[in-house]
C-alpha positions in Angstrom: -159.7 68.4 84.3 -161.1 65.6 82.8 -164.3 64.6 83.6 -165.1 61.1 84.6 -168.5 59.6 83.8 -169.3 56.3 85.6 -172.7 54.7 85.3 -175.9 55.9 84.8 -176.6 56.1 88.8 -174.2 59.1 88.6 -175.5 60.9 85.8 -177.4 63.4 88.3 -174.6 65.1 89.8 -172.5 64.6 86.5 -173.7 68.0 85.3 -172.6 69.9 88.5 -169.3 68.1 88.9 -168.5 68.6 85.4 -169.7 72.1 84.6 -173.0 73.5 83.0 -175.3 70.8 81.2 -175.4 71.9 77.4 -179.3 72.1 77.6 -181.2 73.7 80.5 -184.0 71.4 80.1 -184.3 67.8 79.5 -184.6 66.9 75.5 -186.8 63.7 75.8 -186.3 61.2 73.0 -189.1 60.4 70.5 -191.4 63.0 71.5 -194.2 63.1 69.0 -195.2 66.4 67.0 -199.2 66.6 67.7 -200.8 69.8 65.7 -204.0 71.4 66.5 -205.7 69.2 63.8 -205.4 66.5 65.7 -206.5 68.2 68.9 -209.7 69.2 67.0 -210.0 66.2 65.3 -210.4 63.9 69.1 -212.6 66.5 70.3 -215.0 66.2 67.7 -214.4 62.7 67.7 -215.6 62.4 71.4 -218.6 64.6 70.7 -219.6 62.7 67.8 -220.1 59.7 70.4 -218.3 57.2 68.3 -215.0 56.3 70.3 -214.3 52.9 69.1 -213.9 51.5 65.4 -215.8 53.7 62.9 -216.0 56.3 60.1 -212.4 57.7 61.0 -211.1 54.4 61.5 -212.2 53.6 58.0 -210.8 57.0 56.8 -207.5 56.2 58.2 -207.4 52.7 56.2 -208.0 54.5 52.9 -206.0 57.0 53.2 -203.1 54.8 54.3 -204.0 52.5 51.3 -203.7 55.7 49.2 -200.4 56.6 50.5 -198.9 53.3 50.3 -200.7 52.3 46.9 -201.5 48.8 48.1 -204.8 47.2 47.5 -205.7 46.5 51.3 -204.9 48.3 54.5 -206.6 47.1 57.7 -206.2 49.2 61.0 -205.1 47.6 64.0 -204.7 48.1 67.7 -200.7 48.0 67.4 -197.9 46.6 64.9 -197.5 43.7 67.3 -201.3 42.7 67.0 -200.6 43.1 63.0 -197.8 40.8 63.1 -199.9 38.1 65.1 -202.7 38.4 62.5 -200.3 38.1 59.3 -198.5 34.7 60.9 -202.3 33.4 61.8 -203.8 34.3 58.2 -200.4 32.9 56.9 -201.0 29.5 58.3 -197.8 29.5 60.6 -198.7 26.7 63.3 -196.6 25.2 66.3 -193.4 23.3 65.0 -192.9 25.9 62.4 -189.7 28.0 61.9 -189.6 31.7 61.0 -186.4 33.1 59.8 -185.8 37.0 61.4 -183.4 39.2 62.6 -182.1 39.9 66.2 -181.5 43.3 65.5 -185.4 44.1 66.3 -187.9 44.8 68.9 -188.9 42.0 71.2 -192.7 41.9 69.5 -191.0 40.9 66.3 -189.7 37.3 67.7 -192.5 37.2 70.5 -195.5 36.8 68.1 -193.5 34.1 66.4 -193.2 32.4 69.7 -196.8 33.0 70.4 -197.9 31.3 67.5 -196.0 27.9 68.5 -193.5 28.5 66.3 -189.7 28.7 66.6 -187.6 32.1 65.5 -184.4 31.5 63.7 -182.4 34.8 64.4 -179.5 35.4 61.6 -176.8 37.6 61.4 -177.0 41.1 60.1 -174.9 43.4 57.6 -173.1 45.5 60.1 -173.8 48.6 57.8 -177.3 48.5 57.1 -177.9 46.6 60.1 -180.2 44.5 58.2 -180.5 41.0 57.3 -177.7 39.4 55.3 -179.4 37.9 52.3 -176.5 35.6 51.7 -177.3 34.0 55.5 -181.0 33.6 54.4 -180.1 31.9 51.5 -177.6 29.3 53.6 -180.2 28.6 56.3 -183.1 28.4 53.9 -181.3 25.8 51.3 -180.3 23.7 54.9 -183.8 23.7 56.1 -185.7 23.3 53.0 -183.1 20.6 51.7 -185.1 17.6 53.0 -182.1 16.5 55.1 -183.6 18.3 58.4 -185.5 15.9 61.1 -189.3 16.0 61.3 -188.7 17.3 65.0 -186.7 20.4 63.6 -189.9 21.9 62.0 -190.5 23.3 58.6 -189.1 26.6 57.4 -192.2 28.5 56.6 -191.5 32.3 56.6 -189.1 35.1 56.7 -189.7 38.2 58.7 -187.4 41.0 57.6 -187.1 44.1 59.6 -186.6 47.3 58.1 -184.4 48.8 60.6 -184.5 52.5 61.7 -186.5 53.1 58.3 -183.8 51.6 55.9 -185.6 49.0 53.5 -184.0 45.5 53.7 -182.4 44.2 50.1 -185.9 43.0 49.2 -185.0 41.8 45.8 -182.9 39.2 47.1 -185.2 38.4 50.0 -188.3 37.9 47.5 -185.9 35.6 45.5 -185.0 33.3 48.0 -188.6 33.2 49.5 -190.1 32.2 46.0 -187.2 29.6 45.4 -187.6 27.8 48.5 -191.5 28.5 49.1 -191.3 30.8 52.0 -193.6 33.6 52.8 -192.4 37.0 53.4 -194.1 39.0 56.4 -192.7 42.5 56.5 -191.8 44.3 59.7 -192.2 47.8 58.7 -192.8 49.2 62.3 -189.7 52.2 61.3 -190.9 51.8 57.5 -194.0 54.1 56.8 -192.2 56.5 54.1 -190.0 53.9 53.0 -189.4 52.7 49.3 -187.1 50.1 47.9 -186.0 50.8 44.2 -189.5 51.9 42.5 -191.6 50.1 45.0 -193.1 51.2 48.5 -192.6 49.2 51.4 -195.8 47.3 52.3 -196.4 46.4 48.2 -193.6 44.1 48.1 -194.0 41.1 50.5 -196.9 38.6 51.1 -198.2 40.9 53.9 -196.6 43.7 55.9 -197.3 45.4 59.6 -196.8 49.1 60.2 -196.5 50.7 63.7 -198.5 54.1 64.8 -196.9 53.7 68.5 -196.1 57.2 70.1 -192.3 57.4 69.0 -193.2 56.8 65.4 -193.3 59.2 62.3 -197.3 58.6 62.2 -198.3 58.5 65.8 -201.6 57.1 66.8 -200.6 56.7 70.7 -200.8 53.1 70.2 -202.0 51.6 66.8 -200.8 49.9 63.4 -201.6 48.7 59.9 -201.5 45.7 58.1 -201.3 45.7 54.4 -201.5 42.8 51.6 -202.4 42.3 47.8 -204.5 39.2 48.8 -208.3 39.5 49.3 -208.6 36.4 51.5 -206.2 37.6 53.9 -207.4 41.0 53.9 -211.0 39.9 55.0 -209.6 37.2 57.4 -207.9 40.1 59.1 -210.9 42.4 59.0 -212.8 39.5 61.0 -210.5 38.1 63.3 -208.8 41.6 64.4 -212.5 42.1 66.1 -213.2 38.8 67.9 -213.8 36.8 64.7 -217.2 38.5 64.3 -218.8 38.8 61.1 -220.0 42.4 61.7 -218.0 45.4 63.6 -219.7 47.8 65.7 -219.9 50.8 62.9 -222.0 47.8 60.8 -224.2 46.6 63.7 -225.0 50.1 65.0 -225.2 52.5 62.4 -228.0 54.3 61.3 -229.4 51.2 59.2 -230.5 49.9 62.6 -228.9 46.8 64.4 -227.6 43.9 62.0 -227.2 40.3 63.9 -223.8 39.0 63.4 -222.1 35.6 64.0 -219.0 34.3 65.1 -216.7 32.8 62.1 -213.3 32.6 64.0 -212.0 32.5 67.4 -210.5 36.0 67.1 -209.0 38.4 69.0 -209.4 42.2 70.2 -206.8 43.9 68.2 -209.1 46.9 66.6 -208.2 50.2 66.1 -210.3 52.8 68.0 -211.5 55.8 65.9 -210.0 58.1 69.0 -206.4 56.7 67.6 -207.5 57.2 64.1 -208.5 60.8 65.0 -204.7 61.4 65.6 -203.4 59.1 62.6 -205.5 60.9 59.9 -203.8 64.2 60.4 -200.2 62.4 61.3 -200.6 61.1 58.0 -201.5 64.1 55.9 -198.3 65.6 57.1 -196.2 62.5 56.7 -194.1 64.0 53.7 -193.9 67.2 55.3 -192.4 65.7 58.2 -190.3 63.5 56.2 -188.7 66.9 55.1 -188.2 68.2 58.5 -186.4 64.8 59.7 -184.1 64.9 56.2 -182.9 68.5 57.6 -181.9 67.1 60.8 -180.4 64.2 59.6 -178.1 66.1 57.2 -177.2 68.3 60.1 -176.2 65.3 62.1 -174.1 64.1 59.5 -172.1 67.2 58.6 -171.6 67.8 62.3 -170.1 64.1 63.0 -168.3 63.8 60.0 -165.0 64.5 61.5 -165.3 62.4 64.5 -163.3 59.0 64.0 -165.2 57.8 67.5 -168.9 58.1 65.9 -169.8 56.1 62.9 -172.7 57.7 61.2 -175.7 55.6 59.2 -174.5 54.4 55.7 -176.1 56.4 52.6 -177.4 53.8 50.0 -178.6 54.3 46.3 -181.9 53.0 44.8 -183.6 53.3 48.3 -185.7 55.7 50.4 -184.8 55.6 54.1 -187.7 56.8 56.1 -185.5 58.8 58.5 -187.1 57.3 61.4 -183.8 56.5 63.8 -180.6 58.3 63.3 -178.2 55.7 65.0 -174.8 56.4 65.7 -172.2 53.7 66.3 -169.4 54.1 68.6 -165.9 53.3 67.9 -165.2 52.0 71.4 -161.5 51.2 70.6 -161.1 55.3 70.4 -163.0 55.7 73.6 -162.2 55.0 77.3 -165.7 54.0 78.2 -168.8 51.9 77.5 -171.7 52.8 75.5 -173.9 53.1 78.6 -171.5 55.7 80.1 -171.9 57.7 76.8 -175.6 57.5 77.3 -175.2 58.2 80.9 -173.1 61.2 80.2 -175.7 62.6 77.6 -178.2 62.3 80.1 -176.4 64.5 82.4 -176.1 67.2 79.0 -180.2 66.7 79.3 -180.3 64.8 76.1 -182.3 61.7 76.0 -181.2 59.0 73.7 -182.5 55.2 72.6 -180.8 51.9 72.2 -182.1 50.3 69.1 -181.5 47.5 69.8 -179.5 45.2 72.1 -179.3 42.3 69.9 -182.5 39.8 70.9 -181.1 36.4 70.9 -179.2 37.6 73.8 -182.1 38.4 75.8 -183.0 36.0 78.8 -186.0 34.4 77.2 -184.5 33.6 73.9 -180.9 32.4 75.6 -182.8 30.4 77.8 -185.5 29.0 75.7 -183.5 28.3 72.4 -180.0 28.1 73.6 -178.6 31.4 72.1 -175.3 32.5 73.2 -172.9 35.5 72.8 -170.7 34.9 69.9 -173.4 33.2 67.7 -174.4 36.3 65.7 -171.3 38.5 65.9 -172.4 41.5 63.8 -175.7 41.8 65.4 -174.0 41.9 69.0 -171.4 44.3 67.8 -174.0 46.7 66.6 -175.9 46.1 69.8 -172.9 47.0 72.0 -172.3 50.1 70.4 -175.5 51.6 68.8 -177.3 54.9 70.2 -180.3 56.6 68.8 -179.9 60.3 68.8 -183.1 62.4 69.0 -184.8 62.9 65.5 -188.3 64.0 65.1 -190.2 66.9 63.0 -190.8 68.5 66.7 -187.0 69.0 67.2 -186.1 72.9 66.4 -182.8 73.6 64.7 -181.4 74.5 68.5 -182.5 71.3 69.5 -180.4 69.5 66.8 -177.3 71.7 67.6 -177.8 71.2 71.3 -177.3 67.6 70.7 -174.4 67.8 68.4 -172.8 69.8 70.9 -173.6 67.1 73.4 -172.2 64.2 71.7 -169.1 66.3 70.4 -168.5 67.1 74.2 -168.8 63.8 75.6 -166.8 61.9 72.9 -164.4 64.4 73.3 -164.0 63.8 76.9 -164.1 60.3 76.5 -161.3 60.3 73.5 -158.4 57.8 74.1 
């Protein structure tokens, strides 16, 4: 008999009515791999008595700088803080316009609004899920042509988001930016390991923000990093990320004795703690090894779903290195007798956790009501947002975990097949 799934509210009893679930225990989406090295480093940090910004934070900055091959890297409390600081030092002010994508987490656009600027959401390419450079070019031409009224604001920057770890078409975006006098602020929350052609993400745009959130490929619980080649921006971020004072605690209270400081800017409380950096030092040291594990899981998924017409797997592209942060499938809803939400509920009933990255941001209430966006404005982003599901992808997963996910997806899809 065909199993009928209805909504997330029914998920708890689906397995009972529909037979035994694929797994006995629930597979949490995005659970991080924490090793004994991290545990020992956190304990050593606690015993050192130096918990906030100090030697381990500075070590992580140096390690990250070498990994990304950039000139400057500044540790911060989150990628959101990094984006906010990037907009600040870039001089984004009230009334400015900033192009970005609706296929992103709320933070990307929220920081634009917090600067008093206006996000200009542009549609994406359906297969890459990244900003479509052709649309960026069209809007950049219109907004920098001189025909815009003063009240409409001045286009100042582009924030490309490397969705799921896939680099955007940075050659095209940088060419557009340079020809229209725009800054490029990269949101690389998903893209620590990513390369675009022969350049590492974090060295291409004017400034880049990375995330070390708990689900990310390098995890410090909360935290992030900002990279730039500009000396002036790097120094300004170092000061502004800690209240705008001229010396951080490590410099004020080191063995050299107390050092006086003064307030240079009205700054923020955006610094990273050594407790966080203690995790990051070892997470970063294993980042390439862990990428190899996720690559193996990724290929297993690709092979397992190749014969399912109801499931569209991620595009394979040449000349890039994908960070393998999110494995996102797209459902062909025309071939299924259900919604994406029902598939998510059914997978939950099979004890498989999933994510949704993302419901198109321009359709969220604040952005609809504040800026007048409506369904139909950005059809590709909306199409993706209605169909996307992120499956578990972590170095913590065992081969059996991945096999369980595959079995659960196949089971649900086959039960819903038209």
